[in-house]
DSSP file (Angstrom, degrees, kcal/mol; ACC not computed):
  #  RESIDUE AA STRUCTURE BP1 BP2  ACC     N-H-->O    O-->H-N    N-H-->O    O-->H-N    TCO  KAPPA ALPHA  PHI   PSI    X-CA   Y-CA   Z-CA
    1    1 A M              0   0    0      0, 0.0     5,-0.0     0, 0.0     0, 0.0   0.000 360.0 360.0 360.0 132.8   20.3  -29.5   -4.0
    2    2 A A     >  -     0   0    0      1,-0.1     4,-2.4     4,-0.0     5,-0.2  -0.281 360.0-111.4 -66.3 155.0   20.7  -26.0   -5.1
    3    3 A T  H  > S+     0   0    0      1,-0.2     4,-2.4     2,-0.2     5,-0.2   0.901 117.7  50.0 -56.5 -44.9   19.5  -23.2   -2.8
    4    4 A N  H  > S+     0   0    0      1,-0.2     4,-2.3     2,-0.2    -1,-0.2   0.910 111.0  49.1 -62.3 -41.4   16.7  -22.2   -5.2
    5    5 A S  H  > S+     0   0    0      1,-0.2     4,-2.3     2,-0.2    -1,-0.2   0.874 110.2  51.8 -64.3 -36.9   15.5  -25.7   -5.5
    6    6 A A  H  X S+     0   0    0     -4,-2.4     4,-2.4     2,-0.2    -2,-0.2   0.907 109.4  49.3 -66.6 -41.1   15.6  -26.1   -1.7
    7    7 A I  H  X S+     0   0    0     -4,-2.4     4,-2.5     2,-0.2    -2,-0.2   0.924 111.6  48.8 -64.1 -43.1   13.5  -22.9   -1.2
    8    8 A V  H  X S+     0   0    0     -4,-2.3     4,-2.7     1,-0.2    -1,-0.2   0.915 111.7  49.9 -61.3 -42.4   11.0  -24.2   -3.8
    9    9 A E  H  X S+     0   0    0     -4,-2.3     4,-2.6     2,-0.2     5,-0.2   0.909 111.1  48.4 -64.1 -42.2   10.8  -27.6   -2.1
   10   10 A V  H  X S+     0   0    0     -4,-2.4     4,-2.5     2,-0.2    -1,-0.2   0.929 113.0  48.0 -63.9 -45.5   10.3  -26.0    1.4
   11   11 A F  H  X S+     0   0    0     -4,-2.5     4,-2.5     1,-0.2    -2,-0.2   0.935 113.1  48.2 -61.2 -45.5    7.5  -23.7    0.0
   12   12 A W  H  X S+     0   0    0     -4,-2.7     4,-2.5     1,-0.2    -2,-0.2   0.909 112.2  48.2 -63.3 -42.8    5.8  -26.6   -1.8
   13   13 A K  H  X S+     0   0    0     -4,-2.6     4,-1.5     2,-0.2    -1,-0.2   0.907 112.1  50.0 -65.6 -39.5    5.9  -28.9    1.3
   14   14 A A  H  X S+     0   0    0     -4,-2.5     4,-0.5    -5,-0.2    -2,-0.2   0.917 110.8  49.1 -63.5 -42.9    4.5  -26.0    3.5
   15   15 A Y  H >< S+     0   0    0     -4,-2.5     3,-1.3     1,-0.2    -2,-0.2   0.925 110.2  51.2 -62.4 -44.1    1.7  -25.4    1.0
   16   16 A Q  H 3< S+     0   0    0     -4,-2.5    -1,-0.2     1,-0.3    -2,-0.2   0.807 105.1  57.4 -63.8 -28.0    0.8  -29.1    0.9
   17   17 A A  H 3< S+     0   0    0     -4,-1.5    -1,-0.3    -5,-0.2    -2,-0.2   0.601  87.1 105.1 -78.8 -11.1    0.7  -29.2    4.8
   18   18 A L  S << S-     0   0    0     -3,-1.3     2,-0.1    -4,-0.5    -3,-0.0  -0.333  77.0-111.7 -69.7 151.7   -1.9  -26.5    4.9
   19   19 A K     >  -     0   0    0      1,-0.1     4,-2.4    -2,-0.0     3,-0.2  -0.369  36.2-102.7 -70.4 161.2   -5.5  -27.2    5.7
   20   20 A S  H  > S+     0   0    0      1,-0.2     4,-2.1     2,-0.2     5,-0.1   0.883 123.3  51.7 -56.3 -42.3   -8.0  -26.8    2.8
   21   21 A S  H  > S+     0   0    0      1,-0.2     4,-1.7     2,-0.2    -1,-0.2   0.873 110.1  49.5 -64.8 -36.8   -9.2  -23.5    4.2
   22   22 A E  H  > S+     0   0    0     -3,-0.2     4,-2.1     2,-0.2    -2,-0.2   0.884 108.4  52.6 -69.5 -39.2   -5.6  -22.2    4.5
   23   23 A R  H  X S+     0   0    0     -4,-2.4     4,-2.6     1,-0.2    -2,-0.2   0.903 107.3  53.3 -61.3 -39.6   -4.9  -23.2    0.9
   24   24 A Q  H  X S+     0   0    0     -4,-2.1     4,-2.6    -5,-0.2    -1,-0.2   0.907 106.6  51.8 -61.6 -41.5   -8.0  -21.3   -0.1
   25   25 A Q  H  X S+     0   0    0     -4,-1.7     4,-2.0     2,-0.2    -1,-0.2   0.903 109.5  50.0 -62.5 -40.8   -6.6  -18.2    1.7
   26   26 A V  H  X S+     0   0    0     -4,-2.1     4,-2.3     2,-0.2    -2,-0.2   0.939 111.3  48.6 -61.1 -47.6   -3.3  -18.6   -0.2
   27   27 A A  H  X S+     0   0    0     -4,-2.6     4,-2.4     1,-0.2    -2,-0.2   0.900 110.0  51.9 -60.5 -41.4   -5.2  -18.8   -3.5
   28   28 A E  H  X S+     0   0    0     -4,-2.6     4,-1.5     1,-0.2    -1,-0.2   0.894 109.3  49.9 -63.1 -39.5   -7.3  -15.8   -2.7
   29   29 A R  H  X S+     0   0    0     -4,-2.0     4,-1.1     2,-0.2    -1,-0.2   0.891 110.0  50.5 -67.1 -38.7   -4.1  -13.8   -1.9
   30   30 A I  H >< S+     0   0    0     -4,-2.3     3,-0.6     1,-0.2     7,-0.4   0.923 109.7  51.1 -63.1 -42.6   -2.5  -14.8   -5.2
   31   31 A L  H 3< S+     0   0    0     -4,-2.4    -1,-0.2     1,-0.2    -2,-0.2   0.794 110.4  48.9 -67.2 -26.5   -5.6  -13.8   -7.1
   32   32 A R  H 3< S+     0   0    0     -4,-1.5     2,-1.1    -5,-0.2    -1,-0.2   0.655  94.1  81.5 -84.5 -16.5   -5.6  -10.3   -5.4
   33   33 A D    <X  -     0   0    0     -4,-1.1     4,-2.8    -3,-0.6     5,-0.2  -0.762  64.2-168.5 -93.6  97.5   -1.9   -9.8   -6.2
   34   34 A R  H  > S+     0   0    0     -2,-1.1     4,-2.4     1,-0.2    -1,-0.2   0.870  83.5  48.4 -56.9 -44.0   -2.0   -8.6   -9.8
   35   35 A K  H  > S+     0   0    0      2,-0.2     4,-2.2     1,-0.2    -1,-0.2   0.931 114.3  45.3 -64.7 -46.1    1.8   -8.9  -10.5
   36   36 A L  H  > S+     0   0    0      2,-0.2     4,-2.6     1,-0.2    -2,-0.2   0.915 112.6  51.7 -63.2 -42.8    2.0  -12.4   -9.0
   37   37 A L  H  X S+     0   0    0     -4,-2.8     4,-2.5    -7,-0.4    -2,-0.2   0.902 109.3  50.0 -61.5 -41.6   -1.1  -13.5  -10.9
   38   38 A E  H  X S+     0   0    0     -4,-2.4     4,-2.7    -5,-0.2    -1,-0.2   0.902 109.7  51.7 -63.5 -40.1    0.4  -12.1  -14.2
   39   39 A D  H  X S+     0   0    0     -4,-2.2     4,-2.4     2,-0.2    -2,-0.2   0.939 110.9  47.2 -60.8 -46.9    3.6  -14.1  -13.4
   40   40 A V  H  X S+     0   0    0     -4,-2.6     4,-2.3     1,-0.2    -2,-0.2   0.918 112.3  49.4 -61.1 -44.4    1.6  -17.3  -12.9
   41   41 A A  H  X S+     0   0    0     -4,-2.5     4,-2.5     1,-0.2    -1,-0.2   0.916 110.0  52.0 -62.1 -42.5   -0.3  -16.7  -16.1
   42   42 A D  H  X S+     0   0    0     -4,-2.7     4,-2.6     1,-0.2    -2,-0.2   0.933 110.2  48.0 -58.4 -46.4    2.9  -16.1  -18.0
   43   43 A H  H  X S+     0   0    0     -4,-2.4     4,-2.4     1,-0.2    -1,-0.2   0.897 111.6  49.8 -64.8 -39.4    4.4  -19.4  -16.8
   44   44 A L  H  X S+     0   0    0     -4,-2.3     4,-2.3     2,-0.2    -1,-0.2   0.917 112.1  47.8 -65.3 -41.9    1.3  -21.3  -17.7
   45   45 A L  H  X S+     0   0    0     -4,-2.5     4,-2.6     2,-0.2    -2,-0.2   0.900 111.9  50.0 -65.3 -40.9    1.2  -19.8  -21.2
   46   46 A I  H  X S+     0   0    0     -4,-2.6     4,-2.0     2,-0.2    -2,-0.2   0.926 111.2  48.4 -63.5 -45.2    4.9  -20.6  -21.7
   47   47 A E  H  X S+     0   0    0     -4,-2.4     4,-0.8     1,-0.2    -2,-0.2   0.905 113.0  48.6 -62.0 -41.2    4.4  -24.2  -20.6
   48   48 A K  H >< S+     0   0    0     -4,-2.3     3,-0.8     1,-0.2     4,-0.3   0.921 111.1  49.5 -63.9 -44.0    1.5  -24.6  -22.9
   49   49 A A  H >< S+     0   0    0     -4,-2.6     3,-1.4     1,-0.2     6,-0.3   0.817 101.2  64.1 -65.3 -31.9    3.3  -23.1  -25.9
   50   50 A K  H 3< S+     0   0    0     -4,-2.0    -1,-0.2     1,-0.3    -2,-0.2   0.791  99.8  54.3 -61.7 -27.3    6.3  -25.4  -25.3
   51   51 A R  T << S+     0   0    0     -3,-0.8     2,-0.7    -4,-0.8    -1,-0.3   0.544  86.5  94.1 -86.2  -6.6    4.0  -28.3  -26.1
   52   52 A V  S X  S-     0   0    0     -3,-1.4     3,-1.6    -4,-0.3     2,-0.1  -0.782  81.7-125.5 -90.0 116.2    3.0  -26.9  -29.4
   53   53 A K  T 3  S+     0   0    0     -2,-0.7     3,-0.1     1,-0.2    -2,-0.1  -0.369  88.4   9.5 -64.2 132.2    5.3  -28.3  -32.1
   54   54 A G  T 3  S+     0   0    0      1,-0.2     2,-0.5    -2,-0.1    -1,-0.2   0.468  94.5 124.9  82.7   2.5    7.0  -25.7  -34.3
   55   55 A K    <   -     0   0    0     -3,-1.6    -1,-0.2    -6,-0.3     2,-0.2  -0.853  57.6-132.9-100.9 126.8    6.0  -22.8  -32.1
   56   56 A S        -     0   0    0     -2,-0.5     2,-0.5    -3,-0.1    -6,-0.0  -0.535  16.3-152.8 -75.8 139.7    8.8  -20.5  -30.9
   57   57 A V        +     0   0    0     -2,-0.2     2,-0.4    -7,-0.1   -11,-0.0  -0.960  21.5 166.0-119.1 117.5    8.5  -19.6  -27.2
   58   58 A V        -     0   0    0     -2,-0.5     2,-0.1     5,-0.0     5,-0.1  -0.995  36.4-123.8-130.5 126.2   10.1  -16.3  -26.0
   59   59 A H    >>  -     0   0    0     -2,-0.4     3,-1.6     1,-0.1     4,-1.5  -0.445  27.7-119.6 -66.2 141.8    9.3  -14.8  -22.6
   60   60 A R  H 3> S+     0   0    0      1,-0.3     4,-0.7     2,-0.2    -1,-0.1   0.790 113.1  58.7 -58.9 -29.1    8.0  -11.3  -23.1
   61   61 A S  H 34 S+     0   0    0      1,-0.2    -1,-0.3     2,-0.2     3,-0.2   0.817 109.1  45.7 -69.0 -27.3   10.9   -9.8  -21.1
   62   62 A E  H X4 S+     0   0    0     -3,-1.6     3,-1.2     1,-0.2    -2,-0.2   0.732 101.0  67.4 -83.1 -25.4   13.3  -11.4  -23.6
   63   63 A A  H 3< S+     0   0    0     -4,-1.5    -1,-0.2     1,-0.2    -2,-0.2   0.730  99.6  50.2 -69.6 -22.1   11.3  -10.2  -26.7
   64   64 A Y  T 3<        0   0    0     -4,-0.7    -1,-0.2    -3,-0.2    -2,-0.1   0.241 360.0 360.0-103.7  13.4   12.1   -6.5  -26.0
   65   65 A R    <         0   0    0     -3,-1.2    -1,-0.2     0, 0.0    -2,-0.1   0.488 360.0 360.0 -82.5 360.0   15.8   -6.8  -25.6
C-alpha cells in the first residue's frame, strides 16, 4: 500500500471509530474551515461531473495553466 493510501486508510478508520458526538465535532470543524470546505465541495462537484456523459471535467487549478 502506498504511503498516501495508508494515511487515508488510517484517517478513515480513526473517523469510523469515533462516537457520534465526536463525528459531529469533526463535521463542525470542517464546516468552519472555509478552505477545507471548498476542497470538499470541489471534489464532490468533480465526481458528479464525471458521471455526466460528454461533459469535460477540469479541476479549476488546471483550467488556469
